[in-house]
Structures are given as structure tokens and as C-alpha cells.
C-alpha positions as semicolon CSV with decimal commas, in nm:
position;residue;x (nm);y (nm);z (nm)
1;M;-8,340;-7,729;-0,041
2;T;-7,957;-7,752;0,051
3;N;-7,845;-7,934;0,380
4;K;-7,703;-7,751;0,607
5;F;-7,414;-8,009;0,651
6;T;-7,321;-8,066;0,290
7;I;-6,969;-7,975;0,234
8;A;-6,775;-7,987;-0,140
9;A;-6,411;-7,950;-0,143
10;I;-6,215;-7,750;-0,351
11;V;-5,818;-7,770;-0,422
12;P;-5,724;-7,509;-0,680
13;A;-5,411;-7,650;-0,891
14;A;-5,403;-7,448;-1,186
15;G;-5,084;-7,272;-1,094
16;V;-4,750;-7,364;-1,208
17;G;-4,536;-7,317;-0,889
18;S;-4,214;-7,136;-1,065
19;R;-4,043;-7,116;-0,741
20;M;-3,962;-7,480;-0,755
21;Q;-3,759;-7,450;-1,043
22;H;-3,914;-7,738;-1,175
23;T;-4,001;-7,827;-1,566
24;T;-4,366;-7,966;-1,444
25;P;-4,629;-7,780;-1,224
26;K;-4,561;-7,835;-0,874
27;Q;-4,866;-8,014;-0,803
28;Y;-4,734;-8,324;-1,082
29;I;-4,351;-8,360;-0,882
30;S;-4,291;-8,670;-0,755
31;L;-4,313;-8,752;-0,364
32;A;-4,246;-9,107;-0,242
33;G;-4,351;-9,291;-0,580
34;K;-4,689;-9,050;-0,640
35;T;-4,736;-8,708;-0,750
36;I;-4,808;-8,424;-0,461
37;L;-5,173;-8,393;-0,587
38;E;-5,217;-8,763;-0,558
39;H;-5,096;-8,743;-0,185
40;T;-5,327;-8,444;-0,102
41;L;-5,647;-8,610;-0,311
42;A;-5,583;-8,933;-0,111
43;K;-5,584;-8,723;0,205
44;L;-5,904;-8,572;0,107
45;S;-6,054;-8,881;0,042
46;Q;-6,040;-9,005;0,346
47;L;-6,302;-8,740;0,486
48;Q;-6,663;-8,925;0,478
49;Q;-6,844;-8,594;0,524
50;L;-6,704;-8,476;0,176
51;N;-7,006;-8,488;-0,086
52;S;-6,749;-8,358;-0,369
53;I;-6,375;-8,315;-0,432
54;V;-6,372;-8,037;-0,697
55;V;-6,001;-7,990;-0,896
56;A;-5,938;-7,669;-1,027
57;L;-5,667;-7,696;-1,335
58;S;-5,545;-7,510;-1,635
59;E;-5,726;-7,582;-1,923
60;T;-5,445;-7,692;-2,133
61;D;-5,352;-7,931;-1,826
62;P;-5,203;-8,251;-1,960
63;Y;-5,126;-8,430;-1,650
64;F;-5,442;-8,496;-1,440
65;D;-5,592;-8,749;-1,628
66;D;-5,270;-8,967;-1,614
67;L;-5,296;-8,961;-1,228
68;T;-5,426;-9,267;-1,061
69;L;-5,786;-9,184;-0,852
70;A;-5,980;-9,428;-0,701
71;D;-6,223;-9,150;-0,571
72;P;-6,565;-9,140;-0,791
73;R;-6,601;-8,803;-0,582
74;I;-6,333;-8,606;-0,771
75;V;-6,416;-8,395;-1,046
76;R;-6,232;-8,127;-1,256
77;A;-6,329;-7,801;-1,321
78;I;-6,163;-7,528;-1,527
79;G;-5,930;-7,313;-1,288
80;G;-5,830;-6,908;-1,317
81;K;-5,524;-6,724;-1,327
82;E;-5,522;-6,650;-0,967
83;R;-5,575;-6,893;-0,698
84;A;-5,926;-6,664;-0,575
85;D;-6,058;-6,698;-0,963
86;S;-5,953;-7,079;-0,963
87;V;-6,148;-7,105;-0,604
88;L;-6,425;-6,884;-0,776
89;N;-6,474;-7,071;-1,078
90;S;-6,495;-7,419;-0,865
91;L;-6,791;-7,227;-0,657
92;L;-6,948;-7,154;-0,995
93;F;-6,916;-7,478;-1,095
94;L;-7,120;-7,604;-0,779
95;A;-7,394;-7,381;-0,835
96;A;-7,620;-7,598;-0,959
97;N;-7,614;-7,835;-0,678
98;P;-7,459;-7,616;-0,431
99;P;-7,355;-7,753;-0,118
100;A;-7,378;-7,590;0,224
101;W;-6,998;-7,532;0,322
102;V;-6,687;-7,527;0,127
103;L;-6,378;-7,654;0,230
104;V;-6,082;-7,512;0,010
105;H;-5,726;-7,726;0,079
106;D;-5,421;-7,629;-0,132
107;A;-5,306;-7,868;-0,358
108;A;-4,967;-7,821;-0,254
109;R;-5,017;-7,954;0,103
110;P;-5,021;-8,320;0,151
111;L;-4,940;-8,365;0,450
112;V;-5,235;-8,229;0,645
113;D;-5,363;-8,449;0,941
114;I;-5,721;-8,559;0,898
115;A;-5,800;-8,516;1,254
116;D;-5,706;-8,138;1,225
117;I;-5,993;-8,123;0,921
118;E;-6,245;-8,281;1,143
119;R;-6,167;-8,099;1,425
120;L;-6,211;-7,734;1,210
121;I;-6,498;-7,896;1,033
122;A;-6,677;-7,976;1,378
123;Q;-6,539;-7,633;1,563
124;C;-6,753;-7,446;1,224
125;M;-7,050;-7,614;1,223
126;Q;-7,075;-7,587;1,608
127;A;-6,986;-7,260;1,574
128;D;-7,210;-7,161;1,259
129;E;-6,916;-6,985;1,108
130;G;-6,656;-7,002;0,881
131;G;-6,297;-7,063;1,009
132;I;-5,934;-7,179;0,889
133;L;-5,652;-7,396;1,016
134;A;-5,351;-7,217;1,114
135;S;-5,084;-7,262;1,352
136;K;-4,913;-6,994;1,624
137;V;-4,599;-6,797;1,495
138;K;-4,324;-6,971;1,682
139;D;-4,022;-6,739;1,589
140;T;-3,956;-6,373;1,622
141;I;-4,044;-6,158;1,350
142;K;-3,881;-5,881;1,237
143;R;-4,045;-5,580;1,014
144;G;-3,775;-5,440;0,752
145;Q;-3,614;-5,433;0,418
146;S;-3,237;-5,461;0,384
147;H;-3,225;-5,387;0,756
148;A;-3,426;-5,464;1,070
149;Q;-3,608;-5,170;1,177
150;Q;-3,888;-5,366;1,445
151;T;-3,957;-5,645;1,624
152;V;-4,364;-5,762;1,581
153;P;-4,504;-5,918;1,913
154;R;-4,615;-6,251;1,786
155;D;-4,903;-6,334;2,106
156;D;-5,146;-6,264;1,827
157;L;-4,977;-6,379;1,511
158;W;-5,119;-6,707;1,351
159;Q;-4,966;-6,828;1,016
160;A;-5,270;-6,932;0,744
161;L;-5,280;-7,288;0,652
162;T;-5,517;-7,475;0,508
163;P;-5,781;-7,653;0,474
164;Q;-6,010;-7,322;0,483
165;L;-6,413;-7,379;0,563
166;F;-6,680;-7,143;0,458
167;K;-7,048;-7,145;0,385
168;Y;-7,085;-7,167;0,025
169;D;-7,295;-6,835;-0,048
170;E;-7,102;-6,639;0,172
171;L;-6,758;-6,727;0,035
172;K;-6,870;-6,688;-0,311
173;T;-7,022;-6,351;-0,257
174;A;-6,731;-6,231;-0,090
175;L;-6,500;-6,365;-0,336
176;Q;-6,681;-6,214;-0,615
177;S;-6,747;-5,857;-0,434
178;A;-6,341;-5,828;-0,357
179;L;-6,229;-5,911;-0,678
180;N;-6,469;-5,695;-0,886
181;S;-6,350;-5,432;-0,605
182;G;-5,979;-5,514;-0,719
183;A;-5,890;-5,618;-0,348
184;T;-5,559;-5,802;-0,288
185;I;-5,698;-6,162;-0,214
186;T;-5,450;-6,411;-0,125
187;D;-5,672;-6,706;0,043
188;E;-6,038;-6,730;0,147
189;A;-6,029;-6,575;0,472
190;S;-5,889;-6,276;0,370
191;A;-6,175;-6,251;0,128
192;M;-6,401;-6,297;0,443
193;E;-6,227;-6,083;0,629
194;W;-6,285;-5,783;0,344
195;A;-6,634;-5,888;0,336
196;N;-6,633;-5,803;0,765
197;K;-6,744;-6,206;0,815
198;P;-6,616;-6,372;1,111
199;V;-6,329;-6,621;1,048
200;K;-6,210;-6,854;1,306
201;L;-5,917;-6,962;1,390
202;V;-5,856;-7,332;1,455
203;A;-5,539;-7,480;1,602
204;G;-5,342;-7,697;1,336
205;R;-4,994;-7,875;1,320
206;S;-4,749;-7,690;1,230
207;D;-4,584;-7,984;0,991
208;N;-4,923;-7,892;0,753
209;I;-4,666;-7,707;0,563
210;K;-4,679;-7,630;0,198
211;I;-4,439;-7,745;-0,083
212;T;-4,327;-7,425;-0,250
213;T;-3,968;-7,460;-0,292
214;P;-3,686;-7,748;-0,344
215;E;-3,581;-7,800;0,007
216;D;-3,996;-7,770;0,106
217;L;-3,997;-8,082;-0,136
218;D;-3,670;-8,234;0,052
219;L;-3,873;-8,155;0,437
220;A;-4,201;-8,337;0,280
221;G;-4,045;-8,651;0,164
222;F;-3,896;-8,733;0,534
223;L;-4,263;-8,611;0,729
224;L;-4,454;-8,815;0,512
225;Q;-4,223;-9,077;0,592
226;K;-4,255;-9,005;0,965
227;Q;-4,654;-9,018;0,913
228;N;-4,662;-9,330;0,735
229;N;-4,451;-9,500;1,003
230;E;-4,664;-9,335;1,268
231;S;-4,994;-9,476;1,084
232;A;-4,789;-9,812;1,080
233;T;-4,734;-9,839;1,426
């Protein structure tokens, strides 16, 4: 019988990150002496609640085995063409001994705050429903193409972050059904929303940025140094 508190992490890392304009996939770009992926996995390794950390990789990935990873909970699975495919493949990889919950986190979010993740886990388990880290939209939002057509009220707008935490069975069923129906799935929450399942919003730090462009890499370097200074003091 599955322990209702078991959690496995999934890190989809099969993409190439073309917007980074780099010769290697963005998760393997160096940031402060380590790859982005190593920083991200080091953060997740601080969570004692995790039973395993599944990294979904391209079948032809030539970089992962060269990383320095000390956590024996880290295992690799075969990713897919899109993020949703990689997550679903990872869920199927875990099917022989499924956890109760899965915590999905972007490979390119190395700045996530551990306290935020622990709060997400605590609130979701207390409510017995899935949820995501998110931050309230601060900027004025415009709708339009080449010209602004409308200012969008932002009172109930949130920027979706990761990790995203859902029950294993519910997420697997939602992803399978959504993909089979041809639905556009951009994150795990969108699959759960498609399946009419609750998605709890848990406020997280806005510096939990996703490294997507070269400018993000510069900002991430600054923020990482700031985090290290805070930890040292």
C-alpha cells in the first residue's frame, strides 16, 4: 500500500532551450562554477521529504553522466518531445513503486527557495489537494498585438512557478487524458485544470526565476550570489 506522504520529484530536462542561443542545452550552461541543472538538483537534494528525484533526459543526452551529483536518490528517465511528455514518461517510470505525490520542478529554476517548497508541501497535504508555487502579477498587463487594446485587471492574476505538487494518480490520469485529447498542456497545473481538479495557489518568492534567455543568466548569477551571501550570514 502506498504511503500517503511519499513524494517523488520530477525534473523535466530533455529540452534544448533554443532561446538561450547557446551551443549546449540551457540546463548544462555554467552558472557560478556549476551547471544550472546541478544547482537545481542541489536545491531539491536539501528536501528530506523526497524519496526519489527523477530527471527526464533526452535519450541522446551526452552531458548528464559527467555531472557531480552526490545524492543517491537522483535517477534518470527518458524524456519526451514536450515537457508534458517528459513528465508523463517519468510518472510511468515510477509506476512500479508509485509515490503518493509528485513534485515537478523546472530544471532551469535553480533559485527556488527551500522554505517555499516546504510551505507548498505542507499546505497541499493539509488541504489534501494539489497546488503550485505562484507569485502575484505586479506589472500592468496589456492585451494586444502591435498596439495595446486593453489593460487587463491584475487583482486575480498570478504568475505560475514551480515546483508544482499533485497526487501521483491524479496527475498521471490528467496528463494522459489531456494529451490523448490533443489539449495544449504548458505545465502540470494546466493538465489538472483541464481535468477539473483543484489547483491551490501558494505564494512563492518572485526571484524564483526560470532561466530562458541570456539576460536571465546574468540576473540568475546576481541572485545566486545574493542567496549565498544570505546563507553565509
